[in-house]
C-alpha positions, 0 to 999 in steps of 0.5 A: 490902561483901559481904552475906555479911559482914552475914549473918555479923554479923547478931546484931550488926546486928539492932539497926541493922536494927530502928532503920532499919525500926522497923515490923519486930519484934525476932522478925522481925529475929531470924528473918531470920538475915541473909537479904536476900531475906526482909528485902526481902519484909518491908520491902515488906509492912510499908511497902507499897513495891515490891521495887525500893524495898526493895532500894534501901533495903537497898543504902543501909543497907549503904552506911551500915554500910560507911562507919561501919565 
């Protein structure tokens, strides 16, 4: 699945993102507007993980979303 599709459906996906990464606030998720790099940065900051791990988590999230769709 292409990240552009996720970005285009960001309003619908915001709840799922919030569920996956509960330490992100609703406002932060809304302000991301589907920007993958900013999402990775927030995940790194909140969870104290490396960029590679944040990217891996995002990839896993996309794969889960794709299989559920």
